[in-house]
LOLUMMAR-370584 format. One line per 5 residues: number of its first residue (from 0); their letters; for each residue x, y, z of N, C-alpha, C. Coordinates in steps of 0.001 Angstrom, whole numbers, plus 500000, padded with zeros to 6 digits. Layout:
! residues N
NUM	A	X,Y,Z,X,Y,Z,X,Y,Z  ...
This chain:
! residues 373
0	MRNYT	500854,498803,500000,500000,500000,500000,500887,501244,500000  500688,502120,499039,501519,503312,498934,501111,504351,499978  502095,505044,500511,501835,506165,501405,501869,507465,500602  500714,508055,500375,500632,509304,499628,500880,510486,500563  501405,511561,499996,501682,512774,500757,500855,513938,500223
5	QEDMV	500835,515023,500983,500140,516223,500526,500745,516730,499221  502058,516641,499089,502710,517083,497860,502284,516248,496666  502011,514957,496859,501548,514097,495773,500231,514590,495190  499364,515094,496046,497981,515358,495636,497601,516825,495559  497958,517600,496562,497314,518888,496788,497926,520001,495949
10	RIAKR	497047,520723,495245,497379,521981,494605,496293,522989,495002  496678,524222,495256,495730,525232,495713,495361,526159,494561  494059,526378,494394,493562,527276,493358,492646,528329,493993  492345,529353,493207,491446,530416,493649,490018,530064,493249  489102,530120,494188,487687,530039,493830,487265,531361,493192
15	ENNTK	486325,531281,492299,485823,532505,491665,484490,532902,492288  484414,534145,492746,483171,534711,493260,482554,533864,494371  483383,533392,495293,482885,532621,496421,483417,533257,497702  482544,533991,498391,482966,534714,499587,483065,533803,500810  482535,532569,500711,482542,531661,501854,483902,531003,502035
20	RSYLV	484600,530767,500913,485934,530188,500979,486667,530579,499709  487807,531247,499841,488478,531825,498668,489338,530819,497922  489637,529682,498528,490520,528707,497889,489779,527423,497558  490337,526681,496640,489850,525351,496301,491040,524411,496291  490907,523283,496956,491946,522263,496914,491723,521413,495668
25	VNRLQ	492671,521461,494745,492605,520691,493512,493519,519482,493664  492948,518306,493538,493714,517069,493687,494189,516617,492319  495476,516618,492105,496009,516327,490782,495946,514850,490416  495629,513983,491380,495540,512548,491103,494113,512042,491036  493139,512927,491138,491749,512500,491251,491054,512294,489910
30	GKHIP	491549,512957,488862,490913,512806,487561,489677,513652,487363  489578,514759,488083,488437,515657,487916,488816,516894,487120  489676,517743,487693,490026,519009,487047,491302,518912,486219  492206,518025,486622,493508,517888,485965,493593,516523,485306  494016,516446,484033,494142,515140,483385,495123,514226,484119
35	VKGSD	494742,512956,484276,495588,511980,484958,495355,510617,484320  496345,509757,484361,496131,508390,483904,495037,507740,484760  494120,507048,484102,493063,506385,484844,493608,505403,485860  494666,504690,485501,495255,503714,486416,495842,504388,487648  496408,505593,487496,496978,506304,488640,495885,506741,489616
40	ALDVF	494774,507265,489072,493671,507687,489939,493077,506495,490683  492848,505401,489985,492232,504248,490632,493167,503600,491645  494471,503707,491436,495418,503238,492459,495245,504011,493763  495020,505319,493653,494784,506139,494846,493516,505672,495555  492442,505515,494790,491163,505116,495388,491279,503734,496039
45	DTLAE	492003,502828,495381,492164,501476,495919,492944,501476,497229  493890,502404,497359,494644,502514,498608,493724,502915,499752  492788,503831,499470,491801,504194,500485,490887,503015,500798  490507,502269,499765,489620,501118,499971,490240,500085,500897  491558,499925,500816,492231,498947,501672,492007,499242,503158
50	KLITA	491920,500515,503495,491663,500878,504891,490282,500402,505337  489315,500474,504433,487954,500046,504769,487858,498529,504832  488543,497854,503926,488537,496393,503947,489064,495878,505275  490120,496495,505753,490713,496094,507033,489764,496376,508190  489051,497501,508141,488225,497927,509275,486884,497209,509347
55	YKNET	486318,496826,508188,484924,496368,508168,484765,495037,507432  485535,494059,507855,485546,492773,507151,484205,492052,507213  483472,492198,508288,482275,491389,508502,480991,492208,508507  481015,493369,507856,479837,494225,507846,479271,494363,506436  477954,494558,506356,477288,494877,505093,477248,496398,504969
60	ILIAG	477829,496904,503897,478103,498343,503793,477392,498953,502591  476918,500162,502782,476494,501033,501687,477500,502164,501593  478119,502322,500436,478986,503474,500167,478145,504567,499525  478257,505775,500028,477562,506924,499453,478606,507936,498995  478732,508127,497681,479707,509053,497126,479096,510423,496913
65	FAETA	479867,511465,497229,479348,512828,497133,479553,513409,495737  478462,513967,495189,478521,514691,493930,479104,516085,494177  479834,516669,493173,480084,515896,491979,481454,515243,491971  482346,515733,492827,483745,515355,492669,484108,514000,493248  483285,513425,494119,483655,512161,494761,482825,510978,494276
70	TAIGA	482073,511149,493204,481257,510035,492720,482118,508857,492276  483245,509140,491636,484122,508051,491190,484846,507406,492363  485222,508197,493347,485859,507639,494543,484913,506653,495209  483668,507087,495410,482692,506212,496038,482447,504945,495249  482337,505080,493932,482100,503911,493086,483239,502915,493205
75	RLAVT	484480,503416,493206,485619,502515,493276,485721,501844,494643  485423,502589,495708,485413,501977,497033,484397,500838,497084  483207,501092,496546,482164,500067,496561,482568,498848,495750  483141,499066,494572,483576,497955,493728,484645,497133,494440  485581,497794,495077,486676,497094,495746,486178,496318,496961
80	LGSYY	485207,496893,497688,484666,496218,498868,483569,495210,498529  483007,495303,497315,481870,494451,496968,480606,494853,497698  480450,496155,497953,479326,496653,498743,478254,497252,497839  477184,497737,498468,476193,498524,497744,476748,499929,497503  476200,500591,496463,476661,501947,496171,475509,502841,495754
85	IQTTR	475564,504087,496224,474686,505152,495752,475463,506447,495841  475155,507391,494965,475779,508711,495051,474734,509751,495375  475166,510841,495996,474302,512005,496068,474228,512615,494669  473279,513486,494465,473133,514075,493140,472531,515465,493238  472763,516245,492189,472072,517518,492018,471157,517468,490804
90	EPIDG	471102,516308,490144,470263,516143,488967,468847,515723,489374  467830,516110,488584,466460,515675,488879,466240,514224,488467  465482,513497,489271,465090,512126,488961,463580,512038,489120  462909,511563,488093,461449,511505,488123,460952,510414,489065  459862,510723,489772,459134,509705,490514,459780,509230,491801
95	VDYLY	460637,510053,492405,461279,509640,493653,461141,510742,494695  461359,510365,495945,461465,511313,497050,462940,511441,497426  463281,512543,498085,464679,512814,498393,464894,513077,499880  466117,512829,500305,466650,513397,501530,467527,514569,501103  467142,515791,501488,467844,516995,501059,468817,517464,502137
100	FTESH	469960,517957,501706,470892,518627,502608,471731,519584,501781  472583,520364,502436,473325,521408,501722,474804,521356,502072  475615,521920,501153,477038,522148,501381,477237,523650,501497  477537,524121,502663,477528,525566,502906,478595,526319,502125  479756,525695,501856,480847,526418,501205,480867,526239,499698
105	SHATE	479951,525417,499164,480012,525057,497753,479378,526125,496879  479778,526115,495582,479154,527001,494598,477766,526497,494220  477507,525203,494407,476196,524612,494146,475818,523848,495407  475002,524469,496257,474879,524007,497639,473942,522824,497821  472949,522657,496949,471951,521612,497183,472497,520232,496873
110	QKLVK	472292,519318,497812,472614,517908,497604,471377,517091,497945  471269,515913,497354,470149,515059,497718,470493,513590,497475  469886,512743,498302,469939,511293,498157,468529,510803,497871  468400,509771,497057,467082,509209,496770,466583,508463,498007  465554,509010,498640,465032,508442,499884,464448,507051,499660
115	NDIDY	463798,506847,498534,463191,505549,498265,464214,504426,498366  465427,504703,497888,466460,503673,497896,467031,503453,499292  467147,504526,500074,467585,504360,501459,466512,503610,502240  465240,503905,501977,464143,503146,502592,464319,501648,502325  464661,501331,501098,464757,499937,500657,465908,499196,501316
120	IINNI	467031,499901,501504,468263,499214,501913,468553,499320,503397  467940,500253,504098,468399,500626,505445,468375,499448,506417  467401,498565,506308,467305,497451,507251,468228,496292,506902  468924,496386,505770,469789,495296,505323,471275,495627,505414  471603,496778,505987,473006,497186,506057,473406,497449,507511
125	DRIVF	474705,497339,507752,475252,497642,509069,475823,499052,509153  476299,499564,508000,477062,500811,508033,476912,501554,506710  476853,502879,506810,476953,503749,505634,478297,504463,505704  479078,504348,504632,480358,505042,504534,480214,506155,503503  480418,507394,503929,480342,508536,503021,481724,508784,502423
130	AEDEV	481779,508788,501105,483044,508944,500384,483174,510363,499866  484310,510976,500140,484586,512343,499702,486007,512443,499158  486251,513480,498361,487622,513766,497959,488354,514490,499083  487646,515421,499732,488254,516228,500796,487209,516498,501876  487572,516303,503127,486718,516681,504252,487457,517754,505031
135	TTGNT	486838,518924,505144,487484,520058,505820,486979,520231,507247  485653,520250,507407,485064,520361,508742,484222,519144,509101  483688,518472,508091,482766,517363,508323,481338,517809,508545  481066,519102,508442,479720,519613,508733,478670,519089,507751  479013,519024,506468,478046,518569,505475,477665,517117,505721
140	IMKII	478652,516282,505964,478368,514867,506220,477557,514712,507498  477865,515497,508510,477102,515424,509755,475638,515781,509532  475376,516720,508616,473985,517087,508314,473207,515902,507786  473772,515180,506830,473033,514056,506257,472940,512904,507255  473951,512725,508081,473866,511694,509132,472709,512003,510075
145	EIIEK	472589,513250,510488,471506,513628,511403,470138,513447,510747  470042,513734,509457,468785,513533,508740,468433,512054,508705  469401,511207,508411,469148,509756,508361,468752,509243,509742  469419,509716,510781,469100,509264,512139,467688,509681,512547  467243,510851,512105,465891,511321,512436,464825,510615,511601
150	TYTKK	465211,510146,510408,464242,509577,509473,463972,508104,509741  464976,507376,510221,464863,505919,510314,465062,505444,511746  464264,504435,512110,464411,503847,513439,465579,502868,513477  465924,502262,512346,467063,501335,512309,468342,502107,512620  469096,501611,513566,470341,502258,513941,471485,501654,513136
155	VKFSV	472011,502421,512214,473171,501984,511450,474391,502766,511916  475546,502225,511645,476795,502910,511953,477191,503788,510764  478030,504778,511025,478463,505694,509971,479981,505825,509993  480534,506025,508809,481962,506299,508663,482156,507290,507528  483345,507869,507501,483738,508790,506441,485058,508300,505861
160	ASLLN	485153,508301,504535,486407,507940,503865,486711,508999,502822  487903,509577,502880,488267,510639,501942,489736,510529,501579  490072,511103,500444,491478,511163,500055,492236,512127,500965  491613,513268,501239,492233,514318,502054,491342,514607,503253  491979,514936,504385,491217,515314,505569,491885,516507,506232
165	GMDEE	491112,517593,506329,491621,518803,506959,490894,519155,508242  490191,518200,508862,489428,518463,510073,490357,518805,511234  489980,519829,511995,490766,520167,513172,490327,519304,514349  490984,519464,515488,490713,518603,516640,489283,518756,517139  488744,519967,517063,487369,520200,517523,486372,519388,516701
170	HLAKY	486530,519434,515377,485596,518698,514522,485798,517192,514629  487044,516756,514742,487310,515329,514922,486699,514827,516228  486730,515645,517251,486160,515259,518540,484649,515052,518441  483970,515871,517637,482523,515711,517444,482215,514368,516795  483044,513979,515851,482852,512680,515199,483145,511538,516167
175	KAKDI	484198,511688,516939,484544,510645,517902,483441,510479,518934  482826,511589,519346,481759,511534,520343,480544,510776,519819  480330,510810,518515,479211,510079,517905,479642,508714,517369  480859,508325,517665,481394,507022,517250,481372,506855,515732  481746,507939,515034,481827,507923,513565,483293,507816,513180
180	DVHYL	483659,506733,512521,485044,506522,512102,485406,507465,510953  486640,507948,510958,487144,508836,509911,488401,508205,509312  488341,507899,508007,489468,507302,507296,489938,508271,506211  491233,508341,505977,491761,509222,504932,493164,508777,504574  493650,509322,503457,495012,509036,503012,495994,510106,503458
185	VKTQH	495593,511378,503404,496508,512490,503695,495809,513486,504618  496491,513865,505684,496004,514920,506585,496532,516252,506087  495627,517198,505852,496014,518503,505320,495859,519580,506387  496687,520609,506282,496603,521786,507135,496190,522969,506270  495038,523544,506563,494459,524569,505694,494840,525990,506096
190	DTFTD	495648,526140,507135,495919,527471,507669,496477,528438,506629  497295,527927,505720,497954,528801,504746,497254,528855,503397  496189,528065,503219,495610,527916,501879,494990,529210,501355  494362,529992,502231,493770,531265,501787,494854,532209,501280  495952,532323,502022,497043,533202,501608,497674,532722,500306
195	IADSF	497817,531409,500155,498371,530873,498909,497470,531228,497741  496172,531011,497893,495233,531313,496808,495254,532795,496461  495304,533645,497484,495284,535091,497248,496558,535592,496567  497632,534806,496650,498900,535246,496059,498947,535066,494544  498049,534272,493984,498077,534041,492543,497402,535182,491788
200	KGDGK	497880,535425,490590,497426,536590,489818,496044,536393,489199  495689,535162,488886,494399,534924,488241,494347,535455,486825  495493,535403,486124,495597,535997,484791,495679,534938,483692  495073,533783,483932,495059,532742,482908,494069,533060,481792  493884,532098,480900,492981,532292,479761,491575,531829,480129
205	FITKD	490613,532717,479950,489212,532412,480197,488502,532408,478838  488128,531227,478363,487536,531076,477027,486025,530943,477165  485283,531848,476559,483829,531795,476639,483284,530680,475751  482083,530223,476073,481521,529075,475359,481152,529442,473932  481358,528482,473054,481043,528617,471634,479903,527657,471333
210	VSLTD	478695,528206,471112,477506,527374,470909,477206,527146,469424  478110,527533,468553,477850,527385,467125,477777,525912,466731  476970,525627,465710,476789,524260,465241,478106,523690,464750  478337,522434,465047,479549,521753,464586,479257,520272,464429  479950,519633,463526,479761,518198,463314,480438,517403,464429
215	YTETA	479823,516297,464801,480470,515386,465747,479886,513988,465573  480641,513017,466046,480237,511618,465967,479746,511166,467329  478574,510526,467332,478018,510020,468584,477645,508561,468427  477941,507772,469461,477649,506341,469464,476869,505987,470720  475789,505217,470553,475057,504690,471701,475746,503415,472161
220	VPKPY	475995,503319,473444,476735,502181,473993,475764,501064,474354  476101,499818,474035,475222,498700,474394,474975,498635,475900  473802,498129,476255,473434,497990,477652,474164,496781,478242  474161,496587,479577,473332,497322,480534,473960,498631,480989  473088,499626,481233,473484,500874,481868,472952,500863,483297
225	LNTRR	473767,501227,484252,473346,501343,485643,473554,502775,486108  472530,503348,486693,472548,504729,487156,472871,504742,488645  474056,505226,489008,474468,505180,490407,473817,506258,491267  472959,507087,490696,472127,507963,491519,471049,507164,492240  470874,505925,491792,470038,504938,492459,470933,503814,492981
230	ICESK	470495,503101,494002,471336,502063,494598,471705,500988,493579  472976,500630,493572,473490,499588,492689,474242,498557,493527  474235,497330,493054,475165,496338,493578,476478,496533,492831  477549,496679,493552,478805,497098,492929,479343,496078,491941  479107,494794,492176,479594,493789,491232,478927,493960,489872
235	AYDKA	477628,494249,489880,476919,494478,488629,477410,495754,487949  477674,496778,488753,478158,498039,488184,479552,497874,487599  480408,497153,488295,481751,496900,487790,481697,496139,486463  480822,495152,486384,480674,494382,485147,480191,495265,484009  479244,496158,484318,478720,497060,483291,479798,498032,482810
240	CKGLA	480600,498569,483738,481669,499487,483349,482735,498775,482525  483012,497536,482871,483964,496755,482085,483440,496544,480672  482156,496245,480555,481563,496083,479227,481653,497351,478409  481401,498494,479047,481522,499791,478377,482947,500019,477900  483914,499836,478785,485316,500091,478439,485802,499155,477345
245	DYIYS	485418,497892,477421,485827,496925,476394,485219,497276,475040  483958,497735,475063,483307,498131,473815,484027,499330,473185  484361,500318,474002,485053,501497,473476,486432,501106,472938  487144,500287,473681,488483,499869,473246,488424,499114,471919  487432,498250,471761,487346,497433,470547,486802,498193,469355
250	SAGIN	486064,499287,469599,485388,499977,468499,485994,501325,468126  486858,501874,468983,487313,503253,468785,488491,503373,467823  489082,502263,467425,490194,502321,466477,491424,502999,467046  491766,502673,468296,492902,503300,468971,494148,502451,468777  495245,503103,468402,496539,502434,468296,497330,502628,469590
255	TSDSV	498235,501698,469866,499019,501806,471099,499900,503046,471119  500171,503616,469960,501002,504823,469906,500191,506108,470073  498856,505992,470136,497999,507171,470216,498002,507789,471609  497889,509102,471644,497562,509797,472886,496043,509960,472929  495451,509631,474070,493990,509593,474178,493540,510368,475404
260	LVIGT	492498,511177,475230,491832,511845,476338,490433,511256,476478  490091,510840,477697,488740,510356,477997,488088,511365,478928  486957,511918,478506,486275,512970,479265,484971,512424,479836  484772,512621,481132,483482,512365,481754,482704,513664,481880  481435,513559,482223,480589,514751,482313,480019,514896,483726
265	EEFMY	480490,515941,484410,479992,516356,485729,480005,515204,486738  478835,514725,487190,478793,513656,488177,479215,512302,487601  479239,512214,486296,479463,510936,485614,480952,510773,485325  481700,510405,486359,483160,510357,486277,483731,508946,486183  483157,508014,486944,483804,506705,487081,483927,505947,485759
270	PALYT	482912,505920,484905,483081,505205,483637,484229,505756,482789  484458,507065,482829,485587,507647,482095,486916,507202,482702  487015,507232,484033,488226,506764,484703,488480,505287,484414  487431,504490,484473,487576,503050,484232,488025,502789,482796  487443,503525,481856,487818,503350,480451,489269,503749,480225
275	AMTLN	489691,504871,480799,491090,505294,480664,492018,504259,481279  491643,503710,482427,492450,502663,483056,492559,501437,482156  491450,501055,481528,491461,499904,480617,492416,500134,479451  492396,501342,478910,493329,501674,477828,494767,501665,478338  494986,502150,479550,496341,502121,480137,496872,500695,480232
280	TQGIN	496002,499743,480597,496456,498355,480723,496816,497747,479372  496359,498364,478290,496721,497914,476942,497937,498660,476405  498597,499425,477264,499790,500144,476863,499524,501456,476163  498299,501966,476269,497920,503208,475590,498063,504384,476556  498605,505471,476067,498777,506685,476868,497446,507432,476930
285	AVTHS	496605,507029,477883,495275,507614,478032,495183,508348,479352  494670,509573,479313,494416,510353,480520,492949,510733,480548  492496,511152,481717,491082,511465,481873,490878,512617,482841  489877,513415,482566,489313,514357,483525,487885,514623,483095  487172,515481,483818,485736,515636,483574,485329,517098,483552
290	TTRSP	484199,517340,482907,483585,518659,483002,483088,518855,484427  482891,520103,484816,482563,520384,486211,481757,521666,486337  480997,521746,487407,480308,522999,487734,481247,524001,488407  482426,523565,488834,483314,524423,489632,483941,525535,488795  483649,526809,489097,484244,527925,488359,485572,528354,488984
295	IAVST	486630,527626,488642,487940,527910,489222,488611,529042,488440  489171,530007,489145,489977,531018,488473,491254,530368,487956  491704,530777,486779,492926,530215,486200,494030,531260,486227  495285,530787,486258,496418,531693,486415,497627,531140,485674  498564,532022,485316,499682,531631,484453,500875,531051,485191
300	EDIYP	500939,531160,486520,502102,530663,487250,502286,529161,487019  503523,528743,486887,503815,527325,486633,503297,526423,487740  503355,526886,488980,502922,526045,490095,501405,526025,490262  500701,526878,489519,499243,526917,489632,498654,525705,488905  497583,525087,489439,497122,523809,488882,496427,523886,487537
305	VHTRF	495739,525002,487227,495001,525100,485957,495249,526474,485338  495430,526478,484021,495868,527704,483345,494884,528241,482312  494060,527362,481747,493074,527782,480751,491724,527196,481108  490696,528044,481133,489347,527596,481472,488432,527760,480269  487787,526670,479893,486833,526672,478792,485425,526621,479376
310	ELASF	484649,527637,479064,483262,527682,479526,482398,526839,478593  481487,526070,479168,480635,525160,478404,479188,525314,478839  478296,524812,477992,476928,524532,478429,476885,523077,478889  476126,522809,479937,476056,521465,480482,475435,520492,479487  475924,519262,479465,475286,518196,478693,473887,517902,479224
315	YDDNR	473633,518244,480492,472388,517869,481154,471346,518981,481143  471779,520221,480971,470883,521363,481063,471530,522526,480308  470914,522932,479188,471501,523989,478358,471740,525280,479127  470959,525517,480169,471038,526777,480897,472039,526742,482047  472683,525613,482249,473693,525479,483299,475077,525680,482693
320	TTFIY	475869,526527,483307,477238,526733,482844,478166,525745,483533  478992,525077,482753,480008,524182,483293,481359,524550,482686  482400,523820,483083,483751,524181,482678,484591,522925,482463  485655,523106,481682,486720,522114,481617,488032,522881,481489  489111,522283,481995,490366,523019,482150,491499,522373,481363
325	DLKKY	492358,523238,480828,493643,522838,480243,493522,521745,479181  492626,521965,478226,492556,521071,477068,493778,521267,476185  494207,520193,475546,495259,520267,474546,494947,519259,473447  495827,519132,472463,495582,518245,471334,495981,516807,471683  495098,515875,471314,495338,514443,471450,495057,513770,470118
330	DKVII	495574,512557,469943,495262,511808,468725,493802,511378,468694  493224,511133,469863,491841,510684,469946,491218,511209,471221  489991,511729,471127,489248,512176,472301,487955,511370,472390  487708,510810,473561,486508,510033,473847,485734,510758,474934  484483,511087,474664,483607,511725,475644,482557,510693,476044
335	ITDSI	482420,510457,477349,481432,509488,477837,480438,510221,478726  479156,510093,478421,478130,510809,479177,476920,509917,479384  476166,510201,480452,474872,509537,480638,473733,510547,480536  474005,511671,479913,472984,512696,479728,471853,512176,478847  470616,512499,479241,469450,512169,478423,468834,513424,477802
340	NNSPV	469566,514523,477839,469124,515783,477254,469213,515683,475728  468115,515884,475048,468094,515770,473590,468728,516960,472880  468927,518063,473595,469527,519237,472968,471009,519007,472715  471524,519438,471548,472943,519263,471255,473833,520404,471732  473280,521406,472419,474053,522611,472736,475277,522281,473575
345	GCYTL	475120,521463,474607,476260,521091,475435,477334,520385,474631  476906,519504,473728,477856,518815,472853,478614,519817,471987  477885,520776,471409,478545,521780,470564,479650,522506,471331  479340,522927,472573,480314,523742,473292,481578,522945,473628  481431,521674,474017,482615,520879,474340,483390,520515,473073
350	INALK	482676,520151,472015,483359,519831,470753,484107,521051,470229  483475,522213,470287,484134,523434,469811,485355,523777,470654  485272,523564,471956,486437,523812,472815,487583,522877,472441  487268,521605,472209,488300,520637,471822,488896,520969,470458  488057,521358,469525,488551,521712,468192,489419,522963,468230
355	SVGND	489147,523857,469166,489899,525120,469223,491369,524903,469578  491685,523738,470147,493087,523435,470467,493633,522325,469574  492937,522072,468439,493492,521205,467419,492964,519797,467349  491983,519428,468175,491447,518071,468142,490441,517915,467013  490572,516824,466264,489613,516568,465193,489101,515125,465180
360	NITIY	489624,514272,466051,489173,512884,466148,488465,512724,467489  487162,513009,467479,486375,513098,468716,485120,512238,468565  484834,511420,469568,483617,510609,469567,482928,510721,470916  481617,510947,470887,480802,510939,472091,480166,509561,472234  480348,508951,473393,479692,507683,473720,478626,507986,474764
365	RWCQD	477375,507726,474399,476262,508039,475299,475767,506740,475929  475880,506671,477257,475533,505456,478006,474394,505807,478952  473158,505524,478529,472005,505911,479320,470830,505045,478928  469687,505284,479578,468469,504546,479261,467801,505173,478043  467682,504396,476971,467082,504942,475750,465664,505434,475970
370	EQR	464908,504704,476796,463513,505066,476966,463349,506395,477693  464415,506900,478322,464326,508190,479011,464609,509350,478060  465073,509078,476866,465484,510163,475976,464348,510572,475064
């Protein structure tokens, strides 16, 4: 098991127009904002999973991954443990009830879990493990724990698993008092992060979205598709992701000498990471990152994590602004989405951003329920 350090992972960026917290911790190994080999990101997640395997050998577990940045972490933890999995979401789902809670420091504060699925599973599990990329205070997770405790008579145990943990002694003591286990790979100290963020110039390239019509290739991926916004058995989800990755590898016409970028969309990160990892195992230089709602300021300093920001329309909602960072030219670009939005506007903006830096071999793979489109 590798021992990761803060230097391995942590880069500090400036949040844009967020008075609640001026900095953002950008994890360079997570595969969200910064391109990374899929195999490298999953190695990090697997190292965290090992801590849970050791701690909870004889328990039935539900992993809950936080949208949008920790959905892939949660999925990988569940796959490695063979547990149930569900993610929080900010997307609408028809015909369900929700458990609502908020993230006070986030640019998009509303979070929700599908209550119907928690109703279904709560009496069959021993523990819920909340998966995050970074836990700073633990306040958001405590909110949803308190909601679950008030909603259900079944007493389940709770834990937190994150790549980074910046909780101070006061917040850790609150968790210890409630017998909530806290697992992480790297302990971070946030005292200097505001000053670091404020020291950057914020003079990077900000590219506005281009909604003009453009040609692109789109492929529907064979089923089964599993939506992790609803409870999944991780073995079935792992099998489905493997089928997706194998289909893309066999159909995309990729040579071992090609450079490949695999892009996920917002909450839909894990299939892109898994596909990039599959290509890596075939000796292909494949990296991955995803579109995001996070409006990070970009800056020209070499030590700054992101330098060019491309504004996009969301694949899921034409009226939602999203972003992707530091695009460059690759031999092949693969976009994987589970969007059921029939409008092509989001596709146009991402394709145009990719073309603006020289990409011309781009394919969108849409993995979703046909009957919902």
